[in-house]
N, CA, C and O of each residue as an XYZ file, in Angstrom:
348
protein
N       7.496      0.445     -5.762
C       8.690      0.109     -4.965
C       8.255     -0.398     -3.495
O       7.256     -0.004     -2.893
N       9.037     -1.190     -3.107
C       8.992     -1.647     -1.458
C      10.157     -1.105     -0.975
O      11.225     -1.325     -1.547
N      10.083     -0.420      0.013
C      11.375     -0.133      0.924
C      11.234     -0.827      2.296
O      10.117     -0.930      2.803
N      12.231     -1.259      2.852
C      12.302     -1.889      4.123
C      12.538     -0.768      5.366
O      13.661     -0.286      5.512
N      11.596     -0.437      6.117
C      11.779      0.392      7.057
C      12.604     -0.167      8.251
O      13.533      0.495      8.715
N      12.238     -1.489      8.791
C      12.709     -1.966      9.575
C      12.916     -3.431      9.307
O      12.852     -3.748      8.119
N      13.147     -4.371     10.164
C      13.071     -5.596      9.793
C      11.772     -6.467      9.734
O      11.665     -7.594      9.251
N      10.753     -5.658     10.367
C       9.403     -6.116     10.472
C       8.349     -5.349      9.325
O       7.336     -5.877      8.867
N       8.763     -4.228      9.051
C       7.932     -3.288      8.476
C       8.386     -2.734      7.082
O       9.429     -2.081      7.074
N       7.727     -2.921      5.919
C       7.949     -2.514      4.566
C       6.956     -1.223      4.152
O       5.819     -1.167      4.620
N       7.428     -0.265      3.306
C       6.608      0.529      2.791
C       6.364      0.473      1.393
O       7.355      0.516      0.664
N       5.143      0.377      0.832
C       4.651      0.352     -0.671
C       4.927      1.927     -1.012
O       4.225      2.691     -0.350
N       5.905      2.592     -2.012
C       5.880      3.657     -2.407
C       6.144      3.895     -3.792
O       6.882      3.196     -4.488
N       5.517      4.902     -4.164
C       5.635      5.591     -5.896
C       4.986      4.236     -6.797
O       5.649      3.627     -7.638
N       3.855      3.978     -6.510
C       3.102      2.892     -7.678
C       2.049      3.832     -8.264
O       1.316      4.562     -7.597
N       2.065      3.736     -9.424
C       0.907      4.470    -10.202
C       0.629      3.494    -11.360
O       1.402      2.538    -11.431
N      -0.223      3.569    -12.160
C      -0.726      2.953    -13.282
C      -1.768      4.127    -14.223
O      -2.669      4.890    -13.878
N      -1.099      3.803    -15.590
C      -1.767      4.777    -16.671
C      -3.207      4.441    -16.578
O      -3.707      3.327    -16.427
N      -3.749      5.515    -16.685
C      -5.275      5.528    -16.794
C      -5.811      4.555    -17.813
O      -6.722      3.780    -17.521
N      -5.299      4.586    -18.909
C      -5.750      3.386    -19.706
C      -5.569      1.897    -19.455
O      -6.053      0.990    -20.132
N      -4.880      1.796    -18.490
C      -4.644      0.320    -17.833
C      -5.563     -0.129    -16.843
O      -5.820     -1.325    -16.706
N      -6.165      0.931    -16.017
C      -7.033      0.844    -14.630
C      -8.235      0.044    -15.077
O      -8.834      0.180    -16.144
N      -8.515     -0.867    -14.042
C      -9.803     -2.087    -13.999
C      -9.494     -2.925    -14.807
O     -10.388     -3.393    -15.513
N      -8.056     -3.408    -14.971
C      -8.020     -4.519    -15.526
C      -7.271     -5.656    -14.651
O      -6.995     -6.695    -15.251
N      -6.925     -5.553    -13.309
C      -6.439     -6.358    -12.465
C      -5.188     -6.275    -12.272
O      -4.629     -6.928    -11.391
N      -4.594     -5.496    -13.033
C      -3.036     -5.136    -12.882
C      -2.471     -4.804    -11.372
O      -1.482     -5.296    -10.829
N      -3.375     -3.842    -10.859
C      -2.859     -3.400     -9.243
C      -3.020     -4.669     -8.552
O      -2.080     -4.952     -7.809
N      -3.917     -5.452     -8.608
C      -3.996     -6.686     -7.761
C      -2.797     -7.676     -8.257
O      -2.193     -8.277     -7.369
N      -2.582     -7.793     -9.010
C      -1.459     -8.753     -9.670
C      -0.324     -8.306     -8.855
O       0.243     -8.998     -8.010
N       0.018     -6.868     -9.232
C       1.410     -6.467     -8.476
C       1.251     -6.446     -7.042
O       2.268     -6.829     -6.463
N       0.384     -6.150     -6.356
C      -0.039     -6.171     -4.896
C       0.250     -7.840     -4.242
O       0.807     -8.225     -3.214
N      -0.350     -8.496     -5.267
C       0.020    -10.120     -4.950
C       1.387    -10.522     -4.697
O       1.809    -11.179     -3.746
N       2.284     -9.838     -6.085
C       3.424    -10.377     -6.125
C       4.158     -9.383     -4.580
O       4.941    -10.018     -3.874
N       3.898     -8.166     -4.254
C       4.645     -7.418     -3.340
C       4.324     -8.503     -2.125
O       5.271     -9.093     -1.604
N       2.987     -8.745     -1.695
C       2.656     -9.465     -0.704
C       3.515    -10.642     -0.478
O       4.042    -10.840      0.617
N       3.674    -11.458     -1.528
C       4.200    -12.600     -1.434
C       5.896    -12.698     -1.111
O       6.485    -13.552     -0.448
N       6.418    -11.572     -1.789
C       7.758    -11.210     -1.657
C       7.915    -10.586      0.036
O       8.863    -10.953      0.730
N       7.153     -9.883      0.417
C       7.197     -9.331      1.579
C       7.443    -10.478      2.708
O       8.329    -10.453      3.562
N       6.327    -11.625      2.495
C       6.358    -12.763      3.341
C       7.693    -13.751      3.097
O       8.067    -14.482      4.014
N       8.241    -13.735      2.078
C       9.630    -14.254      1.902
C      10.629    -13.635      2.578
O      11.512    -14.320      3.096
N      10.638    -12.202      2.677
C      11.576    -11.678      3.506
C      11.268    -11.245      4.794
O      11.920    -10.369      5.362
N       9.982    -12.004      5.450
C       9.841    -12.168      6.793
C       9.340    -10.638      7.191
O       9.826    -10.169      8.220
N       8.487     -9.906      6.511
C       7.818     -8.620      6.900
C       6.700     -8.985      7.868
O       6.175    -10.097      7.808
N       6.347     -8.119      8.709
C       5.210     -8.433      9.471
C       3.985     -7.574      9.000
O       2.815     -7.902      9.196
N       4.374     -6.485      8.383
C       3.417     -5.336      8.395
C       3.897     -4.378      7.221
O       5.001     -3.835      7.261
N       2.877     -4.177      6.028
C       3.127     -3.411      5.127
C       2.681     -1.936      5.202
O       1.579     -1.905      5.750
N       3.106     -0.702      4.864
C       2.174      0.278      4.949
C       2.323      0.983      3.525
O       3.159      0.544      2.736
N       1.571      2.003      3.211
C       1.362      2.679      2.163
C       0.655      4.064      2.435
O      -0.141      4.119      3.372
N       0.857      4.993      1.801
C       0.273      6.566      1.831
C      -0.448      6.797      0.618
O       0.069      6.305     -0.385
N      -1.456      7.391      0.475
C      -2.156      7.936     -0.353
C      -3.039      9.168     -0.102
O      -3.290      9.511      1.054
N      -3.540      9.872     -1.217
C      -3.835     11.210     -1.006
C      -5.452     11.091     -0.801
O      -6.097     10.265     -1.446
N      -5.989     11.866      0.028
C      -7.461     12.052      0.597
C      -8.300     11.713     -0.832
O      -9.173     10.847     -0.776
N      -8.032     12.398     -2.106
C      -8.593     12.573     -3.162
C      -8.856     11.420     -4.048
O      -9.828     11.290     -4.792
N      -7.710     10.461     -3.853
C      -7.906      9.235     -4.489
C      -8.904      8.077     -3.776
O      -8.506      7.064     -3.200
N      -9.824      8.348     -3.901
C     -11.123      7.631     -3.257
C     -11.049      5.827     -3.871
O     -11.130      4.800     -3.197
N     -10.898      5.955     -5.116
C     -11.026      4.644     -5.757
C      -9.673      3.832     -5.149
O      -9.713      2.685     -4.702
N      -8.726      4.499     -5.213
C      -7.340      3.668     -4.514
C      -7.659      3.272     -3.126
O      -7.433      2.145     -2.684
N      -8.224      4.297     -2.413
C      -8.413      4.017     -0.985
C      -9.512      2.777     -0.900
O      -9.384      1.921     -0.026
N     -10.414      2.737     -1.694
C     -11.312      1.679     -1.723
C     -10.546      0.215     -2.282
O     -10.995     -0.889     -1.972
N      -9.692      0.341     -2.889
C      -8.938     -0.987     -3.560
C      -8.106     -1.365     -2.111
O      -8.148     -2.483     -1.597
N      -7.482     -0.413     -1.662
C      -6.344     -0.836     -0.655
C      -7.020     -1.298      0.891
O      -6.442     -1.919      1.782
N      -8.280     -0.833      0.885
C      -9.263     -1.136      1.885
C      -9.937     -2.809      1.579
O     -10.189     -3.507      2.561
N     -10.088     -3.133      0.730
C     -10.520     -4.400     -0.028
C      -9.600     -5.145     -0.142
O      -9.943     -6.321     -0.269
N      -8.362     -4.922     -0.152
C      -7.207     -5.929     -0.017
C      -6.993     -6.215      1.080
O      -6.521     -7.346      1.203
N      -7.227     -5.330      2.521
C      -6.800     -5.658      3.734
C      -6.088     -4.676      4.587
O      -5.704     -4.937      5.727
N      -5.921     -3.496      3.969
C      -5.246     -2.494      4.293
C      -6.166     -1.633      5.468
O      -7.364     -1.615      5.186
N      -5.861     -1.040      6.522
C      -6.368     -0.303      7.375
C      -6.042      0.899      7.648
O      -4.836      1.010      7.866
N      -6.658      1.890      7.728
C      -6.187      3.298      7.844
C      -5.783      3.512      9.455
O      -6.448      3.169     10.433
N      -4.388      4.236      9.422
C      -3.909      4.629     10.585
C      -4.199      5.888     10.570
O      -3.415      6.646      9.999
N      -5.288      6.367     11.140
C      -5.795      7.932     11.251
C      -4.587      8.721     11.899
O      -4.313      9.883     11.601
N      -3.906      7.969     12.805
C      -2.943      8.807     13.571
C      -1.771      9.224     12.813
O      -0.960      9.984     13.343
N      -1.613      8.829     11.703
C      -0.557      9.022     10.808
C      -0.908      9.788      9.478
O      -1.766      9.331      8.723
N      -0.255     10.926      9.205
C      -0.213     11.853      8.256
C       0.733     12.078      7.973
O       1.603     12.060      8.844
N       1.109     12.438      6.506
C       2.367     13.312      6.076
C       2.134     14.810      6.462
O       1.173     15.520      6.168
N       3.239     15.114      7.186
C       3.095     16.837      7.615
C       3.105     17.655      6.538
O       2.626     18.769      6.752
N       3.552     17.417      5.314
C       3.814     18.096      4.222
C       2.624     18.199      3.309
O       2.028     19.236      3.019
N       2.336     16.860      2.856
C       1.102     16.567      1.911
C      -0.284     16.407      2.517
O      -1.329     16.665      1.919
N      -0.180     15.927      3.844
C      -1.328     15.602      4.508
C      -1.757     14.185      4.068
O      -2.816     13.701      4.468
N      -0.946     13.546      3.263
C      -1.313     12.133      2.831
C      -1.891     11.279      4.027
O      -1.579     11.562      5.183
N      -2.841     10.104      3.696
C      -3.273      9.295      4.619
C      -2.487      8.275      4.683
O      -1.942      7.942      3.630
N      -2.256      7.631      5.702
C      -1.296      6.296      5.506
C      -2.376      4.905      6.207
O      -3.197      4.943      7.124
N      -1.980      3.881      5.412
C      -2.774      2.653      5.609
C      -1.564      1.668      6.076
O      -0.371      1.904      5.884
N      -2.046      0.631      6.661
C      -1.281     -0.309      6.995
C      -1.825     -1.788      6.792
O      -3.046     -1.928      6.866
N      -1.026     -2.920      6.538
C      -1.582     -4.093      6.689
C      -0.659     -5.202      7.344
O       0.527     -5.478      7.163
N      -1.459     -5.643      8.025
C      -0.732     -7.068      8.815
C      -0.663     -8.070      8.098
O      -1.665     -8.549      7.567
N       0.444     -8.524      7.967
C       0.709     -9.916      7.227
C       0.794    -11.052      8.093
O       1.539    -11.164      9.066
N      -0.184    -12.042      7.580
C      -0.287    -13.263      8.273
C       1.145    -14.306      7.842
O       1.263    -15.428      8.335
């Protein structure tokens, strides 16, 4: 799901994939569609949060261009936040 935080920033939330479908490029295809749509609605940044234990997801997000926003953490779950600046 993509939620618009304001006119320039969107947040990707509640994305998951059944373990039997992982490693098949589905997440990349989904992210590419989200990026395309984000540009169509003139977003400048995308954000997402993930848990410290999801190292594979973190690696994927970094590989796709997200950078960690270390100063941002969910105060309840301590989830890490990442951000991508769109061109």
